[in-house]
C-alpha positions in Angstrom: 22.0 1.4 -20.1 19.5 1.4 -17.5 20.6 0.2 -14.0 20.0 1.3 -10.1 22.3 3.0 -7.9 21.8 2.2 -4.1 22.7 5.1 -2.1 24.7 4.9 1.5 26.0 7.5 3.3 30.1 8.0 2.8 32.5 10.8 1.9 32.0 11.0 -2.0 29.7 11.0 -4.7 29.0 8.7 -7.5 29.6 11.0 -10.5 26.2 9.7 -11.9 24.5 10.6 -8.6 26.0 14.0 -8.6 24.9 14.5 -12.3 21.5 13.3 -11.1 21.2 16.0 -8.5 22.4 19.0 -11.0 19.6 17.5 -13.5 17.0 17.7 -11.1 18.3 21.2 -10.0 18.2 22.2 -13.4 14.7 20.7 -14.2 12.6 21.2 -11.2 14.1 24.5 -9.9 15.2 26.6 -12.9 12.8 25.5 -15.5 9.2 24.0 -13.2 10.2 26.8 -10.5 9.1 24.3 -7.9 9.8 25.4 -4.6 12.3 22.6 -3.7 15.6 22.7 -1.3 18.4 23.8 -3.5 22.1 24.1 -2.7 24.4 25.3 -5.0 24.0 23.3 -8.2 22.1 20.8 -6.7 18.5 19.7 -5.6 18.0 17.2 -2.9 15.5 16.7 0.1 14.9 14.6 3.0 14.1 11.6 0.9 17.4 11.4 -0.2 18.6 9.0 2.1 19.5 5.2 2.8 16.1 4.2 1.9 16.1 5.2 -1.6 17.4 3.8 -5.1 18.3 5.8 -8.0 17.5 4.2 -10.8 19.1 5.8 -13.8 19.9 5.7 -17.6 23.7 6.6 -18.8 25.6 5.9 -21.8 28.0 2.8 -21.5 30.7 4.8 -19.8 28.8 6.2 -17.2 30.1 9.7 -18.3 26.4 11.1 -19.8 23.3 10.7 -17.5 20.3 10.9 -19.8 17.4 10.6 -17.3 16.7 9.1 -13.4 14.0 8.5 -11.0 14.2 8.1 -7.4 12.5 5.0 -5.9 11.4 4.3 -2.4 9.6 1.8 -0.3 6.3 3.1 0.8 6.9 1.2 4.0 9.4 4.2 4.2 8.9 8.0 4.7 7.6 9.3 1.3 6.3 12.3 -0.5 3.1 10.1 -1.0 2.5 10.3 2.5 4.2 13.3 4.1 3.0 15.8 1.3 0.4 14.2 -1.1 -1.7 12.2 1.1 -5.1 13.7 0.0 -4.4 12.7 -3.5 -5.8 9.1 -2.7 -8.6 8.0 -0.1 -7.8 7.4 3.5 -9.3 3.9 3.2 -6.4 3.1 0.5 -3.4 1.7 2.3 -0.4 2.1 0.0 2.4 1.8 2.8 2.6 -2.1 2.4 5.9 -3.9 1.2 6.1 -4.5 -2.5 5.4 -0.9 -3.6 8.0 1.4 -4.8 7.2 5.3 -4.8 8.6 6.6 -8.0 9.3 10.5 -7.7 11.9 13.0 -9.2 11.6 11.6 -12.8 13.7 13.9 -15.0 15.2 13.6 -18.4 18.0 15.7 -19.9 16.3 16.7 -23.3 19.7 18.0 -24.6 21.9 15.0 -24.5 19.1 12.9 -25.2 18.7 15.1 -28.6 22.2 15.2 -29.5 23.3 11.3 -29.1 19.1 9.9 -29.9 18.0 12.7 -32.5 15.3 10.8 -33.8 13.9 10.0 -30.2 11.0 12.3 -28.8 10.8 13.4 -25.2 7.8 11.1 -24.7 9.1 8.1 -25.9 12.5 8.6 -23.7 10.3 9.2 -21.1 8.7 5.7 -21.9 11.7 3.8 -21.9 12.7 5.2 -18.2 9.4 3.8 -17.2 9.5 0.2 -19.0 13.0 0.0 -17.5 11.9 0.9 -14.0 9.1 -1.3 -14.1 11.6 -4.3 -15.0 13.7 -3.4 -12.3 11.1 -3.5 -10.0 9.7 -6.8 -11.2 13.2 -8.5 -10.6 13.9 -7.0 -7.0 10.0 -8.5 -6.3 7.9 -5.4 -6.4 4.5 -5.6 -7.6 2.9 -2.2 -7.5 4.4 1.4 -8.2 2.9 4.6 -7.2 3.2 8.0 -8.5 2.0 11.4 -8.3 1.7 13.3 -11.5 0.4 16.3 -13.1 -3.2 14.8 -15.5 -1.4 15.6 -18.8 1.2 12.6 -17.7 -1.8 10.5 -18.3 -1.1 10.8 -21.9 2.3 10.4 -21.9 2.0 6.8 -19.7 -0.6 5.6 -22.2 1.6 6.0 -24.9 4.5 3.9 -23.3 1.7 1.3 -22.5 2.0 2.2 -19.0 -1.6 1.4 -17.6 -1.5 3.7 -14.5 -4.8 3.4 -12.2 -5.4 6.8 -11.2 -6.9 6.2 -7.6 -7.5 9.8 -6.7 -6.3 13.6 -7.0 -5.8 16.2 -4.9 -6.0 20.5 -5.2 -3.8 23.0 -4.0 -0.2 22.3 -5.5 -0.3 24.7 -8.5 -2.4 25.4 -11.3 -3.1 21.5 -11.8 -4.7 19.3 -9.5 -2.1 16.3 -8.8 -2.9 12.8 -9.4 -1.9 9.5 -7.9 -1.7 6.4 -10.0 -0.9 3.0 -9.3 1.3 0.9 -11.9 0.7 -2.9 -11.9 4.1 -4.7 -12.0 4.0 -8.2 -13.7 5.5 -10.0 -16.4 2.2 -9.2 -18.7 2.1 -5.9 -18.1 6.2 -5.4 -18.8 5.5 -7.5 -22.2 2.6 -4.8 -22.9 4.9 -2.1 -22.5 7.7 -3.8 -24.6 5.6 -4.3 -27.4 4.1 -0.6 -27.4 7.6 0.8 -27.1 9.1 -1.9 -29.9 11.7 -3.3 -27.4 11.7 -6.8 -27.5 14.9 -6.9 -25.4 14.9 -6.0 -21.5 16.7 -2.5 -21.1 17.4 -2.9 -17.4 21.0 -4.4 -16.5 21.5 -5.7 -13.0 24.6 -6.6 -13.5 25.4 -2.6 -14.3 24.3 -1.5 -11.0 26.3 -0.1 -8.2 26.4 1.4 -5.0 26.9 5.2 -4.7 29.0 7.0 -2.0 27.8 10.2 -1.3 26.9 13.1 1.3 25.0 16.1 0.3 26.9 19.6 -0.8 29.0 20.9 1.9 28.3 17.9 4.0 24.5 19.2 4.9 22.5 15.7 5.2 19.5 15.8 3.1 17.4 14.5 5.9 17.5 17.5 7.8 15.6 19.4 4.7 12.1 20.4 4.4 10.1 18.9 1.6 8.5 22.0 0.5 5.5 22.3 -1.4 5.3 20.6 -5.2 2.4 20.4 -7.7 3.9 16.9 -9.1 6.5 14.8 -7.7 
């Protein structure tokens, strides 16, 4: 099931949000070796605050987290403007209502392989992208913007996600960082559903919840440096 988790600052974590921070640490720190903030088993930064929405893919019991992505309105502080501003033209204003920045998208490959043995990583990422677009559309958003490595263009194309590359920048690792915008509309979602052979919506609004969490050891994510990344 795909649903969103709206974050608020409180005393306890939602178990899925805790799993998400652990998965992010495993993927971005341990595997990709990005320069990201880590506290114990968790990866988080100052953008993990009340402004963000976590979009997650879990089993029906919400005991297994297959994938997640962080969504932030671009009218709020974002990696796009604070770290990757050189990845799109100065004349292009992306900090307007109706646009979500998508960052920290990650999959738990071992769980997906165990529960969906025939599913490829590319297809799983496509499902996450489609469900995220469905969520954005129902929320009244018209665009998703993301920074990604050039090789992700093919992954998005295989999912029918027609990202428009508006720029790219060097200096974040071996590969340049692309900045792409994805138009969110009923027709674009229908096309992705056709490509992925998913005639019914994946996103379940009724399953969405409010997470209650605070960062590990009481350390507020808003005080953490963004670090340097080659891909958001």
